[in-house]
All heavy atoms as TSV, in Angstrom:
chain	resi	resn	atom	element	x	y	z
A	1	MET	N	N	0.834	-1.207	-0.013
A	1	MET	CA	C	0.017	-0.053	0.029
A	1	MET	C	C	0.897	1.243	0.018
A	1	MET	O	O	1.833	1.319	0.793
A	1	MET	CB	C	-0.922	-0.034	1.221
A	1	MET	CG	C	-1.775	1.251	1.344
A	1	MET	SD	S	-2.842	1.257	2.802
A	1	MET	CE	C	-4.140	0.197	2.229
A	2	SER	N	N	0.520	2.189	-0.816
A	2	SER	CA	C	1.323	3.412	-0.943
A	2	SER	C	C	0.685	4.525	-0.169
A	2	SER	O	O	-0.573	4.698	-0.205
A	2	SER	CB	C	1.483	3.827	-2.394
A	2	SER	OG	O	2.080	5.069	-2.483
A	3	HIS	N	N	1.423	5.241	0.568
A	3	HIS	CA	C	0.937	6.410	1.381
A	3	HIS	C	C	1.534	7.687	0.822
A	3	HIS	O	O	2.674	7.655	0.364
A	3	HIS	CB	C	1.263	6.277	2.835
A	3	HIS	CG	C	0.770	4.941	3.418
A	3	HIS	ND1	N	-0.582	4.675	3.617
A	3	HIS	CD2	C	1.412	3.802	3.733
A	3	HIS	CE1	C	-0.686	3.437	4.084
A	3	HIS	NE2	N	0.458	2.911	4.219
A	4	ARG	N	N	0.863	8.792	0.919
A	4	ARG	CA	C	1.273	10.033	0.410
A	4	ARG	C	C	1.580	11.074	1.447
A	4	ARG	O	O	1.531	12.222	1.261
A	4	ARG	CB	C	0.238	10.607	-0.576
A	4	ARG	CG	C	-0.070	9.716	-1.735
A	4	ARG	CD	C	0.872	9.999	-2.789
A	4	ARG	NE	N	0.598	9.151	-3.937
A	4	ARG	CZ	C	1.435	8.903	-4.895
A	4	ARG	NH1	N	2.645	9.428	-4.936
A	4	ARG	NH2	N	1.131	8.174	-5.903
A	5	TYR	N	N	1.973	10.597	2.672
A	5	TYR	CA	C	2.331	11.571	3.799
A	5	TYR	C	C	3.678	12.005	3.626
A	5	TYR	O	O	4.592	11.227	3.157
A	5	TYR	CB	C	2.114	10.876	5.107
A	5	TYR	CG	C	0.654	10.529	5.436
A	5	TYR	CD1	C	0.169	9.300	5.208
A	5	TYR	CD2	C	-0.175	11.517	5.988
A	5	TYR	CE1	C	-1.159	8.987	5.524
A	5	TYR	CE2	C	-1.508	11.248	6.285
A	5	TYR	CZ	C	-1.988	10.014	6.053
A	5	TYR	OH	O	-3.318	9.775	6.335
A	6	ASP	N	N	3.947	13.279	3.959
A	6	ASP	CA	C	5.315	13.834	3.970
A	6	ASP	C	C	6.087	13.131	5.103
A	6	ASP	O	O	5.585	12.944	6.196
A	6	ASP	CB	C	5.293	15.316	4.155
A	6	ASP	CG	C	4.911	16.054	2.912
A	6	ASP	OD1	O	5.173	15.477	1.778
A	6	ASP	OD2	O	4.440	17.150	2.993
A	7	VAL	N	N	7.326	12.794	4.839
A	7	VAL	CA	C	8.201	12.204	5.793
A	7	VAL	C	C	9.386	13.132	5.966
A	7	VAL	O	O	10.041	13.432	5.005
A	7	VAL	CB	C	8.684	10.777	5.404
A	7	VAL	CG1	C	9.683	10.189	6.335
A	7	VAL	CG2	C	7.443	9.841	5.238
A	8	LEU	N	N	9.770	13.431	7.266
A	8	LEU	CA	C	10.987	14.222	7.506
A	8	LEU	C	C	11.949	13.215	8.107
A	8	LEU	O	O	11.715	12.443	9.025
A	8	LEU	CB	C	10.652	15.286	8.547
A	8	LEU	CG	C	9.545	16.298	8.123
A	8	LEU	CD1	C	9.301	17.295	9.239
A	8	LEU	CD2	C	9.946	17.033	6.825
A	9	ILE	N	N	13.179	13.245	7.585
A	9	ILE	CA	C	14.266	12.470	8.096
A	9	ILE	C	C	15.446	13.256	8.536
A	9	ILE	O	O	15.906	14.159	7.763
A	9	ILE	CB	C	14.741	11.435	6.984
A	9	ILE	CG1	C	13.600	10.553	6.580
A	9	ILE	CG2	C	15.870	10.553	7.523
A	9	ILE	CD1	C	13.937	9.588	5.407
A	10	GLN	N	N	15.888	13.085	9.725
A	10	GLN	CA	C	17.002	13.882	10.255
A	10	GLN	C	C	17.967	12.909	10.980
A	10	GLN	O	O	17.521	11.866	11.536
A	10	GLN	CB	C	16.483	14.888	11.331
A	10	GLN	CG	C	15.545	15.924	10.708
A	10	GLN	CD	C	15.083	16.892	11.785
A	10	GLN	OE1	O	15.238	16.653	13.047
A	10	GLN	NE2	N	14.543	17.962	11.383
A	11	TRP	N	N	19.233	13.301	11.020
A	11	TRP	CA	C	20.224	12.544	11.817
A	11	TRP	C	C	20.065	12.956	13.250
A	11	TRP	O	O	19.949	14.117	13.606
A	11	TRP	CB	C	21.586	12.882	11.275
A	11	TRP	CG	C	22.662	12.248	12.189
A	11	TRP	CD1	C	23.459	12.913	13.113
A	11	TRP	CD2	C	23.028	10.848	12.227
A	11	TRP	NE1	N	24.270	12.028	13.718
A	11	TRP	CE2	C	24.014	10.744	13.173
A	11	TRP	CE3	C	22.565	9.741	11.531
A	11	TRP	CZ2	C	24.643	9.530	13.499
A	11	TRP	CZ3	C	23.165	8.530	11.852
A	11	TRP	CH2	C	24.179	8.439	12.837
A	12	SER	N	N	20.063	11.941	14.169
A	12	SER	CA	C	20.021	12.188	15.594
A	12	SER	C	C	21.344	11.779	16.142
A	12	SER	O	O	21.629	10.551	16.177
A	12	SER	CB	C	18.867	11.428	16.238
A	12	SER	OG	O	19.002	11.498	17.624
A	13	ALA	N	N	22.137	12.712	16.625
A	13	ALA	CA	C	23.438	12.382	17.223
A	13	ALA	C	C	23.191	11.625	18.536
A	13	ALA	O	O	23.990	10.719	18.884
A	13	ALA	CB	C	24.203	13.665	17.528
A	14	ASP	N	N	22.124	11.961	19.332
A	14	ASP	CA	C	21.805	11.226	20.549
A	14	ASP	C	C	21.514	9.728	20.270
A	14	ASP	O	O	21.978	8.917	21.090
A	14	ASP	CB	C	20.651	11.886	21.230
A	14	ASP	CG	C	20.930	13.194	21.810
A	14	ASP	OD1	O	22.126	13.552	22.061
A	14	ASP	OD2	O	20.000	14.041	22.012
A	15	ASP	N	N	20.733	9.502	19.226
A	15	ASP	CA	C	20.361	8.107	18.932
A	15	ASP	C	C	21.396	7.460	17.982
A	15	ASP	O	O	21.316	6.204	17.826
A	15	ASP	CB	C	19.022	8.132	18.251
A	15	ASP	CG	C	17.898	8.590	19.157
A	15	ASP	OD1	O	17.914	8.311	20.341
A	15	ASP	OD2	O	17.021	9.317	18.626
A	16	ARG	N	N	22.289	8.217	17.396
A	16	ARG	CA	C	23.243	7.738	16.461
A	16	ARG	C	C	22.489	6.970	15.326
A	16	ARG	O	O	22.921	5.838	14.971
A	16	ARG	CB	C	24.273	6.922	17.098
A	16	ARG	CG	C	25.120	7.715	18.129
A	16	ARG	CD	C	26.170	6.876	18.730
A	16	ARG	NE	N	27.005	6.159	17.775
A	16	ARG	CZ	C	28.228	6.531	17.393
A	16	ARG	NH1	N	28.761	7.657	17.855
A	16	ARG	NH2	N	28.936	5.823	16.522
A	17	ALA	N	N	21.462	7.593	14.843
A	17	ALA	CA	C	20.640	6.982	13.727
A	17	ALA	C	C	19.868	8.090	13.083
A	17	ALA	O	O	19.726	9.194	13.532
A	17	ALA	CB	C	19.671	5.983	14.337
A	18	PHE	N	N	19.367	7.774	11.839
A	18	PHE	CA	C	18.471	8.595	11.150
A	18	PHE	C	C	17.084	8.351	11.687
A	18	PHE	O	O	16.636	7.209	11.860
A	18	PHE	CB	C	18.456	8.356	9.631
A	18	PHE	CG	C	19.749	8.862	8.995
A	18	PHE	CD1	C	20.808	7.919	8.772
A	18	PHE	CD2	C	19.882	10.124	8.569
A	18	PHE	CE1	C	22.024	8.409	8.167
A	18	PHE	CE2	C	21.051	10.595	7.986
A	18	PHE	CZ	C	22.063	9.706	7.810
A	19	VAL	N	N	16.340	9.485	12.027
A	19	VAL	CA	C	15.033	9.369	12.611
A	19	VAL	C	C	14.032	9.959	11.552
A	19	VAL	O	O	14.240	11.055	11.142
A	19	VAL	CB	C	14.975	10.138	13.896
A	19	VAL	CG1	C	13.545	10.076	14.497
A	19	VAL	CG2	C	15.913	9.524	14.931
A	20	ALA	N	N	13.023	9.175	11.272
A	20	ALA	CA	C	11.993	9.635	10.355
A	20	ALA	C	C	10.692	9.875	11.126
A	20	ALA	O	O	10.295	9.069	11.925
A	20	ALA	CB	C	11.784	8.550	9.246
A	21	GLY	N	N	10.005	10.961	10.744
A	21	GLY	CA	C	8.744	11.254	11.411
A	21	GLY	C	C	7.742	11.738	10.359
A	21	GLY	O	O	8.085	12.226	9.263
A	22	VAL	N	N	6.439	11.582	10.642
A	22	VAL	CA	C	5.401	12.036	9.804
A	22	VAL	C	C	4.628	13.119	10.609
A	22	VAL	O	O	3.830	12.751	11.535
A	22	VAL	CB	C	4.426	10.834	9.434
A	22	VAL	CG1	C	3.333	11.320	8.498
A	22	VAL	CG2	C	5.255	9.703	8.794
A	23	PRO	N	N	4.774	14.357	10.224
A	23	PRO	CA	C	4.151	15.446	11.053
A	23	PRO	C	C	2.563	15.302	11.144
A	23	PRO	O	O	2.009	15.676	12.213
A	23	PRO	CB	C	4.507	16.721	10.271
A	23	PRO	CG	C	5.714	16.402	9.547
A	23	PRO	CD	C	5.642	14.902	9.226
A	24	GLU	N	N	1.964	14.731	10.135
A	24	GLU	CA	C	0.494	14.642	10.205
A	24	GLU	C	C	-0.016	13.513	11.028
A	24	GLU	O	O	-1.206	13.425	11.340
A	24	GLU	CB	C	-0.032	14.448	8.760
A	24	GLU	CG	C	0.240	15.729	7.871
A	24	GLU	CD	C	0.069	15.356	6.457
A	24	GLU	OE1	O	0.940	14.625	5.907
A	24	GLU	OE2	O	-0.846	15.832	5.809
A	25	LEU	N	N	0.877	12.610	11.375
A	25	LEU	CA	C	0.457	11.439	12.188
A	25	LEU	C	C	1.228	11.504	13.544
A	25	LEU	O	O	2.370	10.987	13.686
A	25	LEU	CB	C	0.799	10.121	11.496
A	25	LEU	CG	C	0.204	9.990	10.017
A	25	LEU	CD1	C	0.657	8.675	9.423
A	25	LEU	CD2	C	-1.284	10.155	10.037
A	26	PRO	N	N	0.690	12.107	14.580
A	26	PRO	CA	C	1.326	12.289	15.871
A	26	PRO	C	C	1.929	11.007	16.428
A	26	PRO	O	O	1.221	9.964	16.496
A	26	PRO	CB	C	0.303	12.810	16.781
A	26	PRO	CG	C	-0.778	13.428	15.834
A	26	PRO	CD	C	-0.701	12.572	14.600
A	27	GLY	N	N	3.216	11.073	16.731
A	27	GLY	CA	C	3.852	9.938	17.300
A	27	GLY	C	C	4.372	8.875	16.329
A	27	GLY	O	O	5.003	7.928	16.691
A	28	CYS	N	N	4.088	9.091	15.039
A	28	CYS	CA	C	4.529	8.104	13.992
A	28	CYS	C	C	6.016	8.414	13.672
A	28	CYS	O	O	6.303	9.371	12.943
A	28	CYS	CB	C	3.660	8.219	12.794
A	28	CYS	SG	S	4.032	7.013	11.557
A	29	MET	N	N	6.869	7.577	14.162
A	29	MET	CA	C	8.298	7.755	13.973
A	29	MET	C	C	8.981	6.342	13.784
A	29	MET	O	O	8.449	5.380	14.228
A	29	MET	CB	C	8.922	8.430	15.172
A	29	MET	CG	C	8.368	9.847	15.425
A	29	MET	SD	S	9.163	10.659	16.753
A	29	MET	CE	C	10.628	11.180	15.946
A	30	ALA	N	N	10.143	6.389	13.151
A	30	ALA	CA	C	10.915	5.222	12.954
A	30	ALA	C	C	12.426	5.655	12.738
A	30	ALA	O	O	12.644	6.833	12.590
A	30	ALA	CB	C	10.474	4.427	11.686
A	31	HIS	N	N	13.290	4.738	12.874
A	31	HIS	CA	C	14.701	5.106	12.731
A	31	HIS	C	C	15.429	4.048	11.924
A	31	HIS	O	O	14.840	2.970	11.632
A	31	HIS	CB	C	15.411	5.275	14.087
A	31	HIS	CG	C	15.577	3.950	14.812
A	31	HIS	ND1	N	14.592	3.425	15.553
A	31	HIS	CD2	C	16.630	3.080	14.873
A	31	HIS	CE1	C	14.932	2.228	16.081
A	31	HIS	NE2	N	16.222	2.060	15.699
A	32	GLY	N	N	16.624	4.352	11.494
A	32	GLY	CA	C	17.447	3.420	10.748
A	32	GLY	C	C	18.848	3.855	10.702
A	32	GLY	O	O	19.142	5.065	10.919
A	33	SER	N	N	19.769	2.986	10.424
A	33	SER	CA	C	21.173	3.312	10.385
A	33	SER	C	C	21.550	4.128	9.196
A	33	SER	O	O	22.575	4.780	9.088
A	33	SER	CB	C	22.035	2.030	10.438
A	33	SER	OG	O	21.656	1.203	9.384
A	34	THR	N	N	20.669	4.091	8.124
A	34	THR	CA	C	20.883	4.923	6.928
A	34	THR	C	C	19.524	5.588	6.609
A	34	THR	O	O	18.482	5.185	7.158
A	34	THR	CB	C	21.270	4.040	5.710
A	34	THR	OG1	O	20.073	3.166	5.426
A	34	THR	CG2	C	22.562	3.201	5.963
A	35	ARG	N	N	19.601	6.611	5.689
A	35	ARG	CA	C	18.326	7.262	5.298
A	35	ARG	C	C	17.362	6.230	4.654
A	35	ARG	O	O	16.197	6.276	4.886
A	35	ARG	CB	C	18.624	8.427	4.373
A	35	ARG	CG	C	19.174	9.616	5.013
A	35	ARG	CD	C	19.292	10.746	3.953
A	35	ARG	NE	N	19.822	11.935	4.551
A	35	ARG	CZ	C	19.104	12.855	5.142
A	35	ARG	NH1	N	17.747	12.728	5.137
A	35	ARG	NH2	N	19.618	13.901	5.697
A	36	ALA	N	N	17.972	5.409	3.841
A	36	ALA	CA	C	17.092	4.371	3.144
A	36	ALA	C	C	16.444	3.453	4.140
A	36	ALA	O	O	15.250	3.116	3.906
A	36	ALA	CB	C	18.024	3.605	2.169
A	37	LYS	N	N	17.194	3.037	5.189
A	37	LYS	CA	C	16.612	2.150	6.185
A	37	LYS	C	C	15.493	2.863	6.985
A	37	LYS	O	O	14.418	2.281	7.265
A	37	LYS	CB	C	17.666	1.567	7.085
A	37	LYS	CG	C	17.187	0.503	7.987
A	37	LYS	CD	C	16.684	-0.723	7.196
A	37	LYS	CE	C	16.299	-1.856	8.128
A	37	LYS	NZ	N	15.673	-2.928	7.417
A	38	ALA	N	N	15.729	4.149	7.291
A	38	ALA	CA	C	14.697	4.921	8.043
A	38	ALA	C	C	13.463	5.096	7.187
A	38	ALA	O	O	12.403	4.969	7.657
A	38	ALA	CB	C	15.273	6.282	8.396
A	39	ARG	N	N	13.678	5.303	5.873
A	39	ARG	CA	C	12.537	5.496	4.951
A	39	ARG	C	C	11.739	4.203	4.839
A	39	ARG	O	O	10.525	4.134	4.851
A	39	ARG	CB	C	13.076	5.912	3.551
A	39	ARG	CG	C	11.989	6.272	2.584
A	39	ARG	CD	C	12.532	6.741	1.279
A	39	ARG	NE	N	13.876	7.170	1.273
A	39	ARG	CZ	C	14.287	8.530	1.360
A	39	ARG	NH1	N	13.395	9.429	1.322
A	39	ARG	NH2	N	15.567	8.810	1.391
A	40	GLU	N	N	12.437	3.032	4.778
A	40	GLU	CA	C	11.793	1.719	4.727
A	40	GLU	C	C	10.998	1.473	6.023
A	40	GLU	O	O	9.837	1.057	5.955
A	40	GLU	CB	C	12.911	0.638	4.586
A	40	GLU	CG	C	12.406	-0.753	4.522
A	40	GLU	CD	C	13.522	-1.732	4.373
A	40	GLU	OE1	O	14.546	-1.467	3.703
A	40	GLU	OE2	O	13.417	-2.812	4.992
A	41	ASN	N	N	11.586	1.774	7.168
A	41	ASN	CA	C	10.981	1.559	8.465
A	41	ASN	C	C	9.815	2.483	8.652
A	41	ASN	O	O	8.774	1.979	9.294
A	41	ASN	CB	C	12.017	1.763	9.571
A	41	ASN	CG	C	12.976	0.628	9.588
A	41	ASN	OD1	O	12.860	-0.404	8.953
A	41	ASN	ND2	N	14.163	0.861	10.212
A	42	ILE	N	N	9.845	3.699	8.150
A	42	ILE	CA	C	8.684	4.615	8.398
A	42	ILE	C	C	7.515	4.129	7.639
A	42	ILE	O	O	6.345	4.400	7.998
A	42	ILE	CB	C	9.098	6.049	8.114
A	42	ILE	CG1	C	8.003	7.020	8.760
A	42	ILE	CG2	C	9.169	6.348	6.665
A	42	ILE	CD1	C	7.980	7.017	10.230
A	43	LYS	N	N	7.680	3.484	6.446
A	43	LYS	CA	C	6.567	2.944	5.712
A	43	LYS	C	C	5.801	1.942	6.531
A	43	LYS	O	O	4.551	1.962	6.574
A	43	LYS	CB	C	7.043	2.303	4.366
A	43	LYS	CG	C	7.539	3.273	3.405
A	43	LYS	CD	C	8.082	2.614	2.148
A	43	LYS	CE	C	8.671	3.549	1.163
A	43	LYS	NZ	N	9.209	2.896	0.003
A	44	GLN	N	N	6.461	1.102	7.268
A	44	GLN	CA	C	5.815	0.137	8.171
A	44	GLN	C	C	5.117	0.877	9.319
A	44	GLN	O	O	4.013	0.505	9.708
A	44	GLN	CB	C	6.844	-0.828	8.753
A	44	GLN	CG	C	7.229	-1.950	7.867
A	44	GLN	CD	C	8.071	-2.956	8.660
A	44	GLN	OE1	O	9.048	-2.592	9.295
A	44	GLN	NE2	N	7.640	-4.219	8.629
A	45	ALA	N	N	5.852	1.902	9.857
A	45	ALA	CA	C	5.203	2.685	10.959
A	45	ALA	C	C	3.933	3.338	10.557
A	45	ALA	O	O	2.965	3.400	11.326
A	45	ALA	CB	C	6.210	3.675	11.514
A	46	ILE	N	N	3.922	3.899	9.321
A	46	ILE	CA	C	2.700	4.561	8.808
A	46	ILE	C	C	1.550	3.524	8.740
A	46	ILE	O	O	0.455	3.832	9.118
A	46	ILE	CB	C	2.989	5.253	7.449
A	46	ILE	CG1	C	3.915	6.440	7.592
A	46	ILE	CG2	C	1.635	5.655	6.797
A	46	ILE	CD1	C	4.498	7.040	6.294
A	47	ALA	N	N	1.851	2.447	8.133
A	47	ALA	CA	C	0.831	1.388	7.964
A	47	ALA	C	C	0.228	0.961	9.335
A	47	ALA	O	O	-0.991	0.832	9.509
A	47	ALA	CB	C	1.381	0.206	7.231
A	48	LEU	N	N	1.116	0.777	10.294
A	48	LEU	CA	C	0.703	0.391	11.656
A	48	LEU	C	C	-0.066	1.494	12.355
A	48	LEU	O	O	-1.133	1.236	12.957
A	48	LEU	CB	C	1.975	0.030	12.564
A	48	LEU	CG	C	2.630	-1.327	12.189
A	48	LEU	CD1	C	3.880	-1.521	12.886
A	48	LEU	CD2	C	1.678	-2.451	12.377
A	49	TRP	N	N	0.389	2.767	12.153
A	49	TRP	CA	C	-0.349	3.918	12.762
A	49	TRP	C	C	-1.797	3.950	12.142
A	49	TRP	O	O	-2.730	4.075	12.917
A	49	TRP	CB	C	0.387	5.198	12.391
A	49	TRP	CG	C	-0.031	6.415	13.223
A	49	TRP	CD1	C	0.656	6.940	14.274
A	49	TRP	CD2	C	-1.165	7.211	13.029
A	49	TRP	NE1	N	0.016	8.003	14.773
A	49	TRP	CE2	C	-1.137	8.227	14.013
A	49	TRP	CE3	C	-2.224	7.192	12.138
A	49	TRP	CZ2	C	-2.162	9.135	14.123
A	49	TRP	CZ3	C	-3.212	8.136	12.231
A	49	TRP	CH2	C	-3.183	9.144	13.246
A	50	LEU	N	N	-1.892	3.830	10.812
A	50	LEU	CA	C	-3.201	3.879	10.206
A	50	LEU	C	C	-4.102	2.771	10.581
A	50	LEU	O	O	-5.278	2.925	10.889
A	50	LEU	CB	C	-3.066	3.988	8.655
A	50	LEU	CG	C	-2.341	5.208	8.134
A	50	LEU	CD1	C	-2.112	5.057	6.649
A	50	LEU	CD2	C	-3.133	6.427	8.392
A	51	ASP	N	N	-3.552	1.516	10.647
A	51	ASP	CA	C	-4.318	0.333	11.063
A	51	ASP	C	C	-4.843	0.539	12.565
A	51	ASP	O	O	-5.997	0.206	12.780
A	51	ASP	CB	C	-3.490	-0.895	10.995
A	51	ASP	CG	C	-3.175	-1.419	9.536
A	51	ASP	OD1	O	-3.857	-0.889	8.625
A	51	ASP	OD2	O	-2.331	-2.229	9.420
A	52	THR	N	N	-3.973	0.997	13.416
A	52	THR	CA	C	-4.382	1.189	14.792
A	52	THR	C	C	-5.493	2.226	14.907
A	52	THR	O	O	-6.420	2.091	15.647
A	52	THR	CB	C	-3.163	1.567	15.663
A	52	THR	OG1	O	-2.179	0.452	15.558
A	52	THR	CG2	C	-3.530	1.756	17.098
A	53	ALA	N	N	-5.270	3.347	14.236
A	53	ALA	CA	C	-6.321	4.422	14.244
A	53	ALA	C	C	-7.689	3.916	13.778
A	53	ALA	O	O	-8.686	4.169	14.427
A	53	ALA	CB	C	-5.835	5.606	13.376
A	54	ARG	N	N	-7.655	3.203	12.700
A	54	ARG	CA	C	-8.868	2.646	12.148
A	54	ARG	C	C	-9.547	1.633	13.103
A	54	ARG	O	O	-10.726	1.557	13.341
A	54	ARG	CB	C	-8.640	2.026	10.765
A	54	ARG	CG	C	-8.312	3.081	9.771
A	54	ARG	CD	C	-8.140	2.483	8.361
A	54	ARG	NE	N	-7.736	3.482	7.411
A	54	ARG	CZ	C	-6.635	3.491	6.685
A	54	ARG	NH1	N	-5.761	2.492	6.813
A	54	ARG	NH2	N	-6.324	4.477	5.859
A	55	GLU	N	N	-8.688	0.769	13.742
A	55	GLU	CA	C	-9.156	-0.193	14.634
A	55	GLU	C	C	-9.878	0.385	15.834
A	55	GLU	O	O	-10.914	-0.119	16.294
A	55	GLU	CB	C	-7.983	-1.048	15.120
A	55	GLU	CG	C	-8.390	-2.139	16.140
A	55	GLU	CD	C	-7.144	-2.970	16.603
A	55	GLU	OE1	O	-6.130	-2.982	15.910
A	55	GLU	OE2	O	-7.308	-3.571	17.678
A	56	TYR	N	N	-9.343	1.569	16.309
A	56	TYR	CA	C	-9.970	2.191	17.457
A	56	TYR	C	C	-10.984	3.285	17.106
A	56	TYR	O	O	-11.461	4.009	17.959
A	56	TYR	CB	C	-8.808	2.745	18.374
A	56	TYR	CG	C	-8.152	1.654	19.098
A	56	TYR	CD1	C	-6.966	1.087	18.608
A	56	TYR	CD2	C	-8.679	1.164	20.338
A	56	TYR	CE1	C	-6.300	0.067	19.296
A	56	TYR	CE2	C	-7.983	0.097	21.050
A	56	TYR	CZ	C	-6.891	-0.419	20.500
A	56	TYR	OH	O	-6.272	-1.415	21.191
A	57	GLY	N	N	-11.238	3.465	15.764
A	57	GLY	CA	C	-12.129	4.506	15.348
A	57	GLY	C	C	-11.619	5.864	15.470
A	57	GLY	O	O	-12.435	6.818	15.543
A	58	ASP	N	N	-10.301	6.005	15.523
A	58	ASP	CA	C	-9.735	7.397	15.676
A	58	ASP	C	C	-9.658	7.982	14.262
A	58	ASP	O	O	-9.657	7.314	13.243
A	58	ASP	CB	C	-8.310	7.319	16.184
A	58	ASP	CG	C	-8.251	6.844	17.671
A	58	ASP	OD1	O	-9.300	7.028	18.326
A	58	ASP	OD2	O	-7.215	6.331	18.081
A	59	PRO	N	N	-9.725	9.305	14.109
A	59	PRO	CA	C	-9.729	9.970	12.840
A	59	PRO	C	C	-8.374	9.739	12.213
A	59	PRO	O	O	-7.321	9.706	12.826
A	59	PRO	CB	C	-9.913	11.456	13.190
A	59	PRO	CG	C	-9.590	11.631	14.585
A	59	PRO	CD	C	-9.819	10.274	15.275
A	60	VAL	N	N	-8.372	9.607	10.836
A	60	VAL	CA	C	-7.200	9.441	10.065
A	60	VAL	C	C	-7.109	10.664	9.188
A	60	VAL	O	O	-7.864	10.909	8.285
A	60	VAL	CB	C	-7.272	8.145	9.162
A	60	VAL	CG1	C	-6.086	8.101	8.201
A	60	VAL	CG2	C	-7.403	6.973	10.073
A	61	PRO	N	N	-6.023	11.488	9.409
A	61	PRO	CA	C	-5.865	12.691	8.602
A	61	PRO	C	C	-5.600	12.401	7.179
A	61	PRO	O	O	-4.859	11.431	6.837
A	61	PRO	CB	C	-4.634	13.406	9.243
A	61	PRO	CG	C	-4.227	12.644	10.418
A	61	PRO	CD	C	-4.965	11.335	10.411
A	62	GLU	N	N	-6.112	13.221	6.262
A	62	GLU	CA	C	-5.804	13.096	4.838
A	62	GLU	C	C	-4.402	13.620	4.622
A	62	GLU	O	O	-3.991	14.602	5.306
A	62	GLU	CB	C	-6.763	13.942	4.012
A	62	GLU	CG	C	-8.193	13.383	4.011
A	62	GLU	CD	C	-8.277	12.046	3.263
A	62	GLU	OE1	O	-7.505	11.831	2.219
A	62	GLU	OE2	O	-8.983	11.094	3.750
A	63	PRO	N	N	-3.635	13.034	3.756
A	63	PRO	CA	C	-2.317	13.517	3.459
A	63	PRO	C	C	-2.373	14.959	2.885
A	63	PRO	O	O	-3.233	15.229	2.085
A	63	PRO	CB	C	-1.739	12.597	2.389
A	63	PRO	CG	C	-2.621	11.352	2.545
A	63	PRO	CD	C	-3.997	11.840	2.989
A	64	GLN	N	N	-1.531	15.785	3.373
A	64	GLN	CA	C	-1.492	17.188	2.909
A	64	GLN	C	C	-0.117	17.412	2.317
A	64	GLN	O	O	0.750	17.904	2.972
A	64	GLN	CB	C	-1.696	18.177	4.133
A	64	GLN	CG	C	-2.975	17.985	4.856
A	64	GLN	CD	C	-4.158	18.323	3.987
A	64	GLN	OE1	O	-4.171	19.349	3.278
A	64	GLN	NE2	N	-5.144	17.483	4.025
A	65	ARG	N	N	0.064	17.015	1.098
A	65	ARG	CA	C	1.346	17.064	0.384
A	65	ARG	C	C	1.851	18.548	0.379
A	65	ARG	O	O	1.141	19.411	-0.090
A	65	ARG	CB	C	1.225	16.592	-1.027
A	65	ARG	CG	C	0.826	15.147	-1.156
A	65	ARG	CD	C	1.853	14.119	-0.906
A	65	ARG	NE	N	3.161	14.382	-1.497
A	65	ARG	CZ	C	4.261	13.677	-1.174
A	65	ARG	NH1	N	4.164	12.722	-0.348
A	65	ARG	NH2	N	5.342	13.999	-1.734
A	66	THR	N	N	3.038	18.721	0.811
A	66	THR	CA	C	3.671	20.055	0.734
A	66	THR	C	C	4.775	19.999	-0.245
A	66	THR	O	O	5.372	21.104	-0.478
A	66	THR	CB	C	4.250	20.535	2.134
A	66	THR	OG1	O	5.179	19.447	2.594
A	66	THR	CG2	C	3.111	20.591	3.170
A	67	SER	N	N	5.122	18.888	-0.798
A	67	SER	CA	C	6.190	18.805	-1.768
A	67	SER	C	C	5.799	17.888	-2.853
A	67	SER	O	O	4.866	17.024	-2.641
A	67	SER	CB	C	7.452	18.330	-1.096
A	67	SER	OG	O	7.336	17.055	-0.534
A	68	ALA	N	N	6.427	17.934	-4.000
A	68	ALA	CA	C	6.103	17.089	-5.113
A	68	ALA	C	C	6.534	15.657	-4.822
A	68	ALA	O	O	7.542	15.425	-4.149
A	68	ALA	CB	C	6.852	17.566	-6.383
A	69	PRO	N	N	5.718	14.696	-5.215
A	69	PRO	CA	C	6.060	13.314	-4.970
A	69	PRO	C	C	7.355	12.957	-5.707
A	69	PRO	O	O	7.644	13.483	-6.777
A	69	PRO	CB	C	4.955	12.467	-5.507
A	69	PRO	CG	C	3.939	13.448	-6.124
A	69	PRO	CD	C	4.488	14.833	-5.880
A	70	THR	N	N	8.151	12.013	-5.152
A	70	THR	CA	C	9.423	11.625	-5.796
A	70	THR	C	C	9.327	10.072	-6.064
A	70	THR	O	O	8.615	9.369	-5.363
A	70	THR	CB	C	10.606	11.896	-4.912
A	70	THR	OG1	O	10.461	11.236	-3.649
A	70	THR	CG2	C	10.802	13.364	-4.698
A	71	GLY	N	N	10.100	9.694	-7.030
A	71	GLY	CA	C	10.228	8.265	-7.341
A	71	GLY	C	C	9.007	7.638	-7.753
A	71	GLY	O	O	8.546	6.617	-7.703
């Protein structure tokens, strides 16, 4: 499943890893030793966040693209 949420990836010196987050999905974060791994992991985190929200009847925000899609 493809999601269109913006993902922010930053290096965390404290965690010694790249940390990916989705501003529209509170608490939806993942990390990885590389940007690519963080991007891969956040895809799983997004799917789990959405599944959990739907399971509990919580609102699911519509993606608000702020940048052009890549790839």
